[in-house]
C-alpha positions, 0 to 999 in steps of 0.5 A, a space after each residue: 575649630 581644630 584643623 583636620 577633622 579626622 578621627 583616629 583611623 579615618 586619615 590612614 584609611 583615606 590614604 589607603 583608598 588613594 593607593 588602592 586605586 593603582 589605575 589612577 597613579 597621579 600626585 595624590 596617589 604619590 603623596 598618600 603612598 609616600 606617606 604610608 611608607 614613611 609613617 613613623 619618619 614623618 615627624 622628623 620630615 620637612 615638607 621639602 623632604 616629603 615633596 622630594 620623596 613623593 616626586 612633586 612640588 611643595 605646593 602640590 603637597 600643601 594642596 593635598 593637606 588642604 583636602 584634609 583641612 590642614 593649612 599648615 604642614 607642622 600641624 598635619 604631620 604632628 597629627 598624622 604621626 599621633 594617628 599612626 601611633 593611635 592606630 598601632 596601639 588599637 591594633 595591640 589592643 585588639 590582639 589582647 582580646 583576640 579569640 580565634 577559638 570561636 571562629 574555629 568553632 563556627 567553621 568546624 561545623 560548616 567545613 568538611 574535616 580536611 577543609 577545616 584542618 587546611 584553613 586553620 592550619 597555623 603553620 601555613 599562617 606562620 609561613 606567610 608571616 615569615 615570608 612578610 617579615 623578609 619582604 621589602 613590600 607586600 604587593 596585593 593584586 587581583 579581585 577588588 571586592 576580596 581586596 577591599 575586605 582586607 582594608 584593616 589588614 593593610 592599615 595594621 600592617 602599615 602601622 607595624 612598619 611594613 609597606 603594603 601596596 595594591 597593584 593593577 591586574 591590568 597590564 598596561 598599569 601593572 609595575 613588575 614586583 621586585 625580588 624582595 616583594 611578596 605578592 599575593 594574588 586574590 582570586 576566588 575562582 581563578 578567573 583572574 588568570 583568564 582575564 589577564 593571561 600573562 598575569 602570572 609570568 609578568 609577575 614572576 620576572 624578578 622571582 619574588 614569592 608569590 602566594 594565592 588566596 582563593 578556591 583553586 590551586 593555581 600555583 605549582 606549589 599549593 604551600 603558597 596558598 591560603 585556600 577558601 573551600 568551594 561551595 560554602 556560600 558567600 557569607 562563609 567565604 568572607 568569614 574564612 577571608 577575615 579569619 586569615 588576615 586577622 590571624 596573619 595580623 596578629 601572628 605577625 605582631 606577636 612574633 615579629 614587631 617590637 613596640 614603637 
């Protein structure tokens, strides 16, 4: 039986699930985070180098690999690198078939004219892509349900060479973003700021660029908002969320990414 029974995207997705649980930053989290951050360098990285970058021991790396059915690191890194390339090629293939006009027609029949213009504003999508291109990392924080729907976005951005991390909304588990980070807060109604009253001020310490995805303008400048109109129902909210992150993925791929 061939080692590692994971299909093309499952290995990357399973690593994302580790880093999307920031309340448990254990050794598995550290290894998964390191693998995703260095997904193209892994082909030339020894197990000792991976252990050092993950701040764990070689034996801990080997235990982690056995969870995925790999008995040897050399086999794992070859398979993982091929998964990364395959995921990248799949994303490029979806890009060639992308037809945003179909979704926009549906949105036009449901939204007010003002809301439709705001949601389908490609200049806003371009501003976010430029911010993402300049950022060292993209930090996602907020509603778990909203962030979980961006799993494909995370995987695609990772294989385009940009580190994407989910951080905790809870003060004791949160790290302070760096000035070079791009922070995206997910909150449909803004309750996140009621649940965590010091959230915004703690995120602003190093003055990173901060955006909001949700219904309300909770930041001083609505230029940094991916707006989801209110009173449109859960199905349309999810459609708009998916529309935003599909547009961002493909616009970013078109403008800022060269084939590996």
